C-alpha positions in Angstrom: 8.7 30.9 13.2 5.6 29.1 11.9 7.6 26.3 10.4 9.9 26.1 13.4 7.0 25.6 15.7 5.7 22.8 13.5 9.1 21.2 13.5 9.4 21.3 17.3 5.9 19.8 17.7 6.5 17.0 15.2 9.9 16.1 16.7 8.6 16.2 20.3 5.1 14.8 20.1 4.5 11.1 20.1 1.7 11.1 17.5 -0.6 8.0 17.9 -0.4 5.6 14.9 -3.9 4.6 13.8 -3.6 1.2 12.2 -6.1 0.1 9.7 -8.2 -3.0 10.5 -7.5 -6.1 8.5 -10.0 -6.7 5.7 -12.4 -9.6 5.8 -14.7 -11.1 3.3 -17.7 -9.7 5.0 -16.1 -6.3 5.1 -15.2 -6.5 1.4 -18.9 -7.4 0.6 -19.9 -4.5 2.9 -21.9 -6.7 5.2 -19.6 -6.8 8.3 -22.3 -5.7 10.8 -25.6 -7.1 9.3 -27.3 -8.9 12.2 -29.1 -11.4 10.0 -25.9 -12.3 8.1 -24.0 -12.8 11.4 -26.9 -14.9 12.7 -26.8 -17.2 9.7 -23.0 -17.7 10.1 -23.4 -18.4 13.8 -26.2 -20.9 13.1 -24.0 -22.7 10.6 -21.3 -23.1 13.2 -23.7 -24.0 16.0 -24.9 -26.9 14.0 -22.8 -29.9 15.1 -23.7 -31.9 12.0 -22.7 -29.3 9.5 -19.8 -29.9 7.1 -17.5 -27.4 8.8 -16.2 -30.3 11.0 -15.9 -28.3 14.2 -18.6 -30.4 15.9 -19.7 -28.9 19.2 -17.0 -26.2 19.4 -19.4 -23.3 19.3 -22.2 -24.8 21.4 -19.8 -26.0 24.1 -18.1 -22.5 24.3 -21.5 -20.8 24.6 -22.5 -23.2 27.4 -19.3 -22.5 29.3 -19.9 -18.8 29.1 -23.5 -19.2 30.2 -22.4 -21.3 33.2 -19.8 -18.7 34.1 -22.5 -16.0 34.0 -24.7 -18.1 36.3 -21.7 -18.5 38.7 -22.6 -22.2 39.0 -20.0 -25.0 39.0 -22.4 -27.5 37.6 -25.9 -27.7 36.1 -27.8 -30.5 34.5 -28.8 -28.1 31.8 -25.3 -28.1 30.3 -25.4 -31.9 29.8 -28.5 -31.7 27.6 -28.7 -33.5 24.3 -27.8 -31.9 21.0 -29.4 -28.5 20.2 -30.4 -27.7 16.6 -30.2 -24.1 15.4 -33.0 -22.1 13.8 -32.9 -18.5 12.7 -35.7 -15.9 12.6 -37.9 -18.2 14.8 -41.4 -16.6 15.1 -42.7 -15.9 18.6 -46.3 -15.9 20.0 -46.5 -12.1 19.5 -45.0 -12.1 16.0 -41.5 -11.3 17.0 -38.4 -13.0 15.7 -35.8 -14.8 17.7 -32.5 -14.3 15.9 -31.1 -17.7 16.8 -32.9 -20.5 18.6 -30.9 -23.6 19.7 -33.4 -26.2 20.7 -34.4 -29.8 21.2 -37.6 -31.3 22.6 -36.7 -30.5 26.2 -34.0 -27.7 26.2 -33.4 -24.3 24.5 -31.0 -21.4 24.3 -32.6 -18.2 23.0 -30.2 -15.8 21.4 -30.9 -12.2 20.6 -28.2 -10.9 18.2 -27.3 -7.2 18.5 -24.6 -5.3 16.7 -25.5 -1.6 16.4 -29.2 -1.6 17.1 -30.6 -0.7 20.5 -32.1 -3.5 22.6 -35.8 -2.8 22.5 -37.0 -6.4 21.9 -39.7 -8.1 24.0 -37.5 -10.6 25.7 -40.4 -11.9 27.8 -42.2 -12.8 24.6 -39.2 -14.6 23.4 -38.9 -16.5 26.6 -42.5 -17.5 26.9 -42.8 -18.5 23.3 -40.3 -21.3 23.6 -42.3 -24.1 25.2 -39.9 -25.9 27.4 -39.6 -25.8 31.2 -38.0 -22.6 32.5 -35.2 -24.4 34.2 -34.3 -25.9 30.7 -34.1 -22.5 29.0 -31.3 -20.0 28.8 -31.5 -16.5 27.2 -28.6 -14.7 25.7 -28.2 -11.1 24.4 -25.2 -11.4 22.1 -24.0 -7.9 21.6 -21.1 -5.8 20.2 -20.8 -3.9 23.5 -21.9 -4.9 27.0 -25.6 -4.3 27.4 -27.1 -3.5 30.8 -30.0 -5.9 31.7 -32.3 -5.6 34.6 -31.7 -7.9 37.6 -35.1 -9.5 36.9 -34.1 -10.4 33.3 -33.8 -14.1 32.5 -31.3 -13.2 29.8 -27.6 -12.8 30.3 -25.3 -10.6 28.1 -22.3 -12.0 26.3 -20.4 -10.0 23.7 -19.5 -11.3 20.2 -15.9 -10.8 21.0 -16.0 -12.8 24.3 -17.7 -15.7 22.5 -15.3 -15.7 19.6 -12.2 -15.4 21.7 -13.4 -18.4 23.7 -14.1 -20.3 20.4 -10.7 -19.5 19.0 -9.0 -20.4 22.3 -10.6 -23.8 22.3 -10.4 -24.5 18.5 -7.0 -26.2 18.7 -8.5 -29.6 19.6 -11.0 -29.4 16.8 -8.7 -28.4 14.0 -7.5 -32.0 13.0 -11.1 -32.9 12.2 -12.2 -29.6 10.7 -12.6 -28.8 7.0 -9.7 -26.6 5.9 -12.0 -24.3 3.9 -14.2 -23.6 7.0 -11.1 -23.1 9.1 -10.3 -20.2 6.8 -13.9 -19.0 7.1 -13.8 -19.2 10.9 -10.6 -17.2 11.1 -12.1 -14.6 8.8 -15.3 -14.5 10.8 -13.3 -14.1 14.0 -11.4 -11.1 12.5 -14.7 -9.6 11.4 -16.0 -9.8 14.9 -12.8 -8.2 16.2 -13.2 -5.4 13.7 -16.8 -4.6 14.6 -16.1 -4.9 18.3 -13.2 -2.4 18.5 -13.0 1.2 17.6 -10.5 2.3 15.0 -9.5 5.1 17.3 -9.2 5.0 21.1 -10.0 7.6 23.8 -6.3 8.2 24.2 -6.1 9.2 20.5 -8.8 11.8 21.0 -7.1 13.0 24.2 -4.0 13.7 22.1 -6.0 15.4 19.4 -7.8 17.8 21.7 -4.6 18.6 23.6 -2.8 19.5 20.4 -5.6 20.6 18.1 -4.0 23.8 17.0 -0.7 22.2 16.1 -2.5 19.3 14.3 -4.6 21.8 12.3 -1.5 23.7 11.4 0.2 20.5 10.2 -2.9 19.6 8.2 -3.0 23.0 6.6 0.7 22.8 5.8 0.2 19.3 4.2 -2.6 20.7 2.0 -0.3 23.6 1.0 2.4 21.2 -0.1 -0.1 19.2 -2.2 -1.6 22.3 -3.7 1.9 23.5 -4.6 2.7 20.1 -6.3 -0.4 20.1 -8.5 -0.1 23.7 -9.3 3.4 23.1 -10.5 2.3 20.0 -12.5 -0.4 22.2 -14.2 2.1 25.0 -14.8 4.4 22.6 -16.6 1.7 22.2 -19.3 2.0 26.0 -20.0 5.8 25.8 -20.0 5.9 23.3 -22.9 6.7 24.6 -26.3 3.5 25.4 -28.2 4.7 23.2 -31.1 3.7 20.1 -29.1 0.1 21.2 -29.1 -0.8 19.9 -25.6 -3.6 21.0 -23.3 -4.0 20.4 -19.6 -6.7 18.0 -18.5 -7.6 15.9 -15.5 -7.9 18.7 -12.8 -10.5 16.7 -10.9 -8.2 13.9 -10.1 -6.2 13.9 -6.9 -3.4 11.8 -8.4 -3.2 12.4 -12.2 -2.9 15.2 -14.7 -3.0 14.8 -18.5 -1.3 16.9 -21.2 -3.6 15.9 -24.0 -2.8 16.3 -27.7 -5.0 19.0 -29.3 -5.2 17.1 -32.6 -5.4 13.5 -31.3 -7.3 13.5 -28.0 -6.5 9.9 -27.2 -2.8 10.5 -27.1 -1.4 12.2 -24.1 1.4 12.7 -21.6 0.3 11.6 -18.1 1.8 12.8 -14.9 1.2 10.4 -12.0 1.5 12.1 -8.6 0.0 9.7 -6.1 0.9 8.9 -2.5 4.3 7.7 -3.6 5.3 11.3 -4.4 4.7 12.3 -0.8 6.8 9.4 0.7 9.4 11.1 2.8 11.9 8.2 2.3 12.0 8.3 -1.5 9.5 10.5 -3.3 8.6 9.0 -6.7 6.4 10.1 -9.6 5.9 9.0 -13.2 5.8 10.6 -16.6 4.0 8.5 -19.3 3.2 8.7 -23.0 -0.2 7.2 -23.0 -2.8 6.1 -25.5 -6.4 5.4 -24.9 -9.5 4.0 -26.6 -9.6 3.5 -30.3 -5.8 4.1 -30.7 -5.4 0.7 -29.1 -7.5 -1.2 -31.6 -4.7 -1.7 -34.0 -1.4 -1.3 -32.2 0.6 -2.8 -35.0 0.5 0.4 -37.0 2.8 2.1 -34.4 5.6 -0.3 -35.2 6.2 1.7 -38.4 7.1 4.8 -36.3 10.8 5.3 -36.5 12.7 6.3 -33.3 16.3 7.4 -33.4 19.2 6.0 -31.3 18.9 8.7 -28.6 15.2 8.0 -28.2 15.9 4.3 -27.9 18.8 4.8 -25.6 16.7 6.7 -23.2 15.2 3.3 -22.2 11.7 4.7 -21.8 9.9 2.8 -24.6 7.6 0.2 -23.0 7.8 -3.4 -24.3 4.5 -4.2 -22.5 2.6 -1.7 -24.7 2.3 -4.5 -27.3 1.1 -7.2 -24.9 -1.2 -5.1 -22.7 -4.7 -6.4 -23.3 -6.4 -3.4 -21.6 -8.7 -1.8 -24.2 -9.0 1.5 -22.3 -5.4 2.6 -21.9 -1.8 1.6 -22.4 1.6 3.2 -21.8 3.8 3.5 -24.9 6.7 5.1 -23.0 7.4 6.1 -19.4 10.0 7.3 -16.9 10.2 7.2 -13.1 11.3 10.4 -11.4 12.8 10.9 -7.9 12.6 14.6 -7.2 14.7 16.1 -4.4 13.7 19.1 -2.2 15.0 21.7 -4.6 13.2 20.1 -7.5 10.0 20.0 -5.5 10.2 23.8 -5.1 10.3 24.2 -8.9 8.5 21.0 -10.0 7.0 22.5 -13.2 10.4 23.3 -14.6 11.8 19.9 -13.4 9.0 18.1 -15.2 9.6 19.9 -18.5 13.3 19.2 -18.2 12.8 15.5 -17.6 10.2 15.2 -20.4 12.9 16.7 -22.7 16.0 14.9 -21.3 14.3 11.5 -21.3 13.0 12.0 -24.9 9.4 11.6 -23.9 8.4 14.8 -25.7 10.2 13.6 -28.8 8.5 10.2 -28.7 5.1 11.9 -28.1 5.7 14.3 -31.0 6.5 11.5 -33.4 3.4 9.6 -32.4 1.3 12.8 -32.7 2.7 13.6 -36.2 2.2 10.0 -37.3 -1.5 10.1 -36.2 -2.1 13.5 -37.8 -0.6 12.3 -41.1 -2.8 9.2 -41.1 -5.8 11.5 -40.6 -4.8 13.6 -43.6 -4.5 10.5 -45.8 -7.9 9.3 -44.8 -9.4 12.8 -45.4 -7.9 12.9 -48.8 -9.3 9.5 -49.6 
């Protein structure tokens, strides 16, 4: 009854698909939302003389948005001469204007907000910039819309609105733009989209709270499946013949288990059970005879190990063992498994059978005996 109710729920429910956000350079560097980093990038693109080649793209888009906010069809302010950007501009009261676009007669004051609350002294910012009031504009550039008082001389524009305007008008600038900075611009735009939008929407949470019990049951069942899989993988170690002298290791990993040689601890059989094993289309796992550490310092010695025709015919010996430059690990032999539903149920026995049938245990045993003999020779001097 329990499984039947889960089946009915999964077949009937339209479960929301939460898509991951595309990665950006700022995201990879873990600085996607740092206000001073974003301010420096904006200042670079606001500078019409910088090497990006986009000229007045950013400043003209900002002016358009300001004019729209003022609901004016024309203003002499927007025909002002070139404005030069400065960041962290000090105010009369010791505050910091994030970005100041200014010439001798005009200025645009930009307070850049991402996640922080707006508690800045905007009047101080306004009064510190010594140009006539009619020649100044103030902008709170924010991640989300910010309510400003009717008396405020600042208007609110979101990062996303500004960048969508920029990208929408970038076409005419692309022929003269530097290709490198076109790539940077696209990446910066994606970063703004990422920080401006939630990974999950309110409709996703509506679905969750409407079906919380079923979702929790599905989650618990998924955990039971994974617990069964790794329990079976661990059981396989105990099912192996004691003659192989292997011990289970790697219980802390959520994707690997090791059957480690008792006498040569850097020789092991590795069971890889990552996300690919839980792929409903074609579950896949890997069995590997692996070497680590000092065993890789002189691989040539293993060319003297003799394998019979059956072991070679199994087609599990890895040619790339000899060329792999990694000094920490290398696969000497390996096989890919595609267990079906019945084999999942008895995965431990299935693993032991495959290790045997695909000659991986034989290959491991020969390597283990080879290494043990070499130890004896060294010990006897």
